[in-house]
C-alpha positions in Angstrom: 120.3 86.5 161.4 118.3 83.4 160.6 121.1 82.1 158.8 123.7 82.6 162.2 121.2 80.6 164.7 120.8 77.6 162.5 122.9 75.8 165.2 119.6 76.2 167.5 118.3 73.2 165.9 121.2 70.8 166.0 121.8 72.0 170.2 118.0 71.2 171.0 118.5 68.0 169.5 121.7 67.4 171.7 119.8 68.5 174.2 117.8 65.7 174.0 120.9 62.4 175.6 121.8 65.1 178.4 118.1 65.4 179.2 118.1 61.0 179.2 121.0 61.4 181.3 119.7 63.6 183.8 116.5 61.1 184.1 118.7 58.4 184.9 121.5 60.3 187.4 119.0 62.0 189.3 116.3 58.7 189.6 119.0 56.8 191.2 120.9 59.1 193.1 117.6 60.0 194.7 116.9 56.4 195.1 120.4 56.0 196.9 119.4 58.6 199.5 119.3 56.5 203.6 116.2 56.1 204.8 112.9 54.7 204.3 110.9 57.2 202.5 107.3 55.3 203.6 108.5 55.2 207.1 109.7 59.0 207.0 106.1 59.5 206.6 104.8 57.5 208.8 105.9 58.6 211.4 104.9 57.1 214.6 102.0 55.9 213.7 104.8 53.4 212.1 104.2 49.6 211.5 106.1 47.0 209.1 102.3 46.1 207.6 101.1 50.0 207.0 105.4 50.4 206.0 105.2 47.4 203.3 101.3 48.3 202.3 102.3 52.4 201.6 105.8 51.3 200.3 103.5 49.0 197.6 101.5 51.7 196.9 103.6 54.6 196.3 105.8 51.2 194.0 108.9 51.6 195.7 108.4 47.8 196.2 109.5 47.4 192.5 112.8 46.3 191.3 114.7 50.0 190.9 114.6 49.8 187.3 111.0 48.9 186.5 110.7 52.1 189.1 112.6 53.5 186.7 110.9 52.5 183.7 107.4 53.2 185.0 109.2 56.9 186.1 110.1 57.8 182.5 106.9 56.9 180.9 105.1 59.5 183.5 107.4 61.8 182.6 106.8 61.7 178.9 103.5 62.2 179.8 104.3 65.8 182.1 103.2 63.5 184.9 105.5 63.8 187.9 103.4 62.4 190.7 102.1 62.9 193.6 104.1 64.8 196.8 104.1 62.7 199.7 104.7 65.3 201.8 102.0 68.3 200.6 99.6 65.8 199.1 99.4 67.4 195.8 100.2 66.9 192.5 103.6 67.8 192.3 103.5 69.7 188.7 101.3 71.8 191.1 104.4 72.5 193.3 107.0 73.4 190.4 104.3 75.5 188.7 103.3 77.9 192.1 108.2 78.1 192.7 109.3 78.1 189.6 107.9 81.7 188.6 109.4 82.7 191.8 112.4 81.1 191.4 113.1 82.9 187.9 112.5 86.3 190.0 115.1 85.7 192.3 117.4 84.8 189.3 116.4 87.4 186.9 117.0 89.8 190.4 120.3 88.6 190.8 121.6 88.9 187.4 120.3 92.4 186.6 121.5 93.5 190.6 125.8 91.5 189.1 125.5 93.3 186.2 125.0 97.1 188.3 127.9 96.0 190.2 130.0 94.8 188.0 130.3 96.8 184.9 131.5 100.2 186.4 133.4 98.1 188.4 135.5 96.6 185.5 134.4 99.4 183.7 136.8 101.8 186.8 139.6 98.6 186.8 139.7 99.0 182.7 140.3 102.6 182.8 143.5 102.7 185.2 144.9 98.9 185.4 147.7 98.5 187.9 146.8 101.2 189.9 144.7 101.9 193.0 141.5 101.4 192.1 142.2 98.8 190.0 143.5 97.0 192.6 140.6 97.8 195.0 138.5 96.5 192.7 140.1 93.2 192.2 140.3 93.0 196.5 136.3 93.6 196.2 136.5 90.2 193.8 138.7 88.4 196.0 136.3 88.4 199.0 133.5 88.5 196.8 134.3 85.2 195.6 135.6 83.9 198.9 132.8 84.5 201.3 130.4 81.1 201.1 126.9 82.6 199.7 124.4 81.8 202.9 127.2 83.2 205.0 126.8 86.6 202.8 123.3 86.2 202.8 123.0 86.0 207.0 125.0 89.0 207.5 123.2 91.0 205.2 119.9 89.8 207.1 121.9 90.6 210.4 123.2 94.4 208.9 120.1 95.5 206.2 117.0 93.8 208.3 117.5 93.2 211.4 120.0 96.7 212.5 119.3 99.1 209.5 116.0 97.8 209.0 115.8 98.2 205.8 114.3 94.8 204.2 112.7 92.2 205.2 114.5 89.1 205.8 112.6 86.7 204.2 108.8 86.1 202.2 108.1 86.7 199.0 105.5 89.5 199.5 102.1 89.1 197.1 102.5 92.4 195.1 104.9 93.0 192.5 106.5 96.1 193.7 106.6 93.9 197.2 108.1 91.1 195.4 110.9 93.0 194.4 111.3 95.0 197.9 111.6 90.9 199.6 113.4 89.4 197.4 115.8 92.4 197.0 118.4 90.9 200.1 118.6 87.4 198.4 119.5 88.6 194.7 122.1 90.7 196.3 123.1 87.9 197.7 123.7 86.3 194.9 125.0 89.0 192.9 127.7 89.0 195.3 128.7 85.7 194.5 128.1 86.9 190.9 130.2 89.6 190.5 133.2 88.3 190.3 133.7 86.1 188.0 131.7 88.9 185.8 134.2 91.6 187.0 137.5 90.1 185.9 136.3 88.7 182.6 134.6 92.2 181.8 137.4 93.8 183.1 140.1 92.2 180.6 138.0 92.3 177.7 137.8 95.6 178.1 141.4 96.3 178.8 141.9 94.6 175.6 139.6 96.7 173.9 140.6 100.0 175.1 143.8 99.0 173.9 142.3 98.4 170.1 142.6 100.1 166.5 138.9 101.0 166.6 139.2 103.3 169.6 141.7 104.4 168.9 140.3 105.6 166.4 136.9 106.9 167.9 139.4 108.3 170.3 141.1 111.1 167.7 137.4 111.9 166.7 137.0 113.2 169.7 135.2 110.3 172.2 135.5 110.2 175.4 134.2 109.0 178.4 130.6 108.0 178.4 130.1 107.9 175.2 133.2 106.6 174.6 132.7 103.4 176.8 129.2 103.0 175.5 129.4 103.3 172.1 132.8 101.2 170.6 133.9 99.2 173.9 131.2 97.7 176.3 129.8 96.0 173.0 132.9 94.2 172.1 133.9 93.8 175.6 131.0 91.5 176.5 130.9 89.2 173.7 133.8 87.6 175.9 131.3 87.7 179.5 128.5 86.5 177.9 129.5 83.4 177.9 131.3 83.7 182.1 127.4 84.6 182.6 125.6 82.3 180.8 128.1 79.6 183.2 127.6 81.6 186.3 124.3 81.3 186.2 123.7 77.8 185.6 126.1 77.3 188.9 123.6 80.3 190.5 120.5 78.0 190.6 122.5 76.1 193.2 123.0 78.8 194.4 119.7 80.2 194.6 118.2 76.3 196.5 120.5 76.9 199.9 120.1 81.0 199.2 115.6 80.3 198.8 116.1 78.4 202.6 117.9 80.8 204.5 115.8 83.7 203.5 111.9 81.8 203.4 112.0 82.4 199.8 109.0 79.9 198.6 111.1 79.0 195.2 112.8 75.3 194.9 115.1 75.2 197.0 112.6 75.9 199.9 110.2 73.3 198.4 113.7 71.3 197.4 115.1 71.5 200.9 112.0 70.8 202.6 111.3 67.9 200.5 115.0 65.8 201.4 114.0 67.0 204.8 110.4 64.8 204.5 112.2 62.2 202.4 109.8 63.6 199.3 111.1 61.5 196.3 108.8 62.3 194.0 108.9 66.3 194.1 113.2 65.6 194.6 112.9 64.0 191.6 111.1 66.9 190.3 113.0 70.0 191.6 116.4 68.3 190.4 115.1 67.6 186.7 113.8 71.5 186.4 117.2 72.7 188.1 118.7 70.5 185.4 116.6 71.2 182.3 116.9 75.3 183.2 120.8 74.4 183.3 121.1 72.9 179.7 118.4 76.1 178.7 120.5 78.8 179.6 123.9 76.8 177.7 121.6 77.4 174.6 120.2 80.4 175.2 123.6 81.6 175.7 124.6 80.6 172.3 122.2 82.3 171.1 122.9 85.7 172.6 126.8 85.5 172.3 126.1 84.5 168.4 123.9 87.9 168.4 125.9 90.5 169.5 128.7 89.0 167.6 129.3 90.0 164.0 132.7 87.6 163.9 129.9 84.7 164.2 128.5 85.6 160.8 131.5 86.1 159.2 132.9 82.7 159.8 129.4 80.9 159.2 130.2 83.3 155.2 133.3 81.8 155.1 132.4 78.2 155.8 129.8 78.6 152.9 
């Protein structure tokens, strides 16, 4: 197993220039936003003298490259600066928000698999028939609907009309977290499921037609036992990469959905910071999201290697 994971240190080294490039893009794109942060912060009390003084205090009167190198030096020391809006270290704000967002994403991933695996199996067991067509219609609808619209519809149907779930917040206890995050997690799961269903359906159809499944059937395996023991693992191999990519894209969707459901995660923090022109907070959230996408890519490769025995065979053949 360890021989199959020898690529991990190399992937980590490859991630370093990617992260460095992300810092450049994030820093300069944030500074291209219109408006003056000092002016937005001072509001009606702004005068030219006070704006100039605050710009000097924040270092915004320095050349952009000087500001970037100071930002990079602070980043190496894990100093993300002070939030202009909250008057707290940005590290503390990120520390409070990251567990919420990770919980939401993990919840959405679980719900997505709960939706995708049965529907993909249902469609793959009868390709071209009515149930397969029904599942494919579901994937088309799920992929075509905007996430924020799905979230609003779930709020109206399950939150306001049925009063089955809260329409916002996060709760206090772990049980309340699961209860409060159900609707936003379901919104993200509906967005993620179509791609997963299509990939898993196609790979399942291929595996069902393979020789080892025919051998298992000749030995009496059928139904759930056949699917669980002989089909699911092999069919899941190509789907792992799809899930990894989808999870990376899902982070961007969670930023909007958190604001729709008033979830106190990175999304709400980012949106509030953008409206307030809170540059340190915007930069920090963007960097954390980018780092998460990089980490998801590496973890996806590790999981793919762990479940695919052909990777071990390929490694031995190269050796």
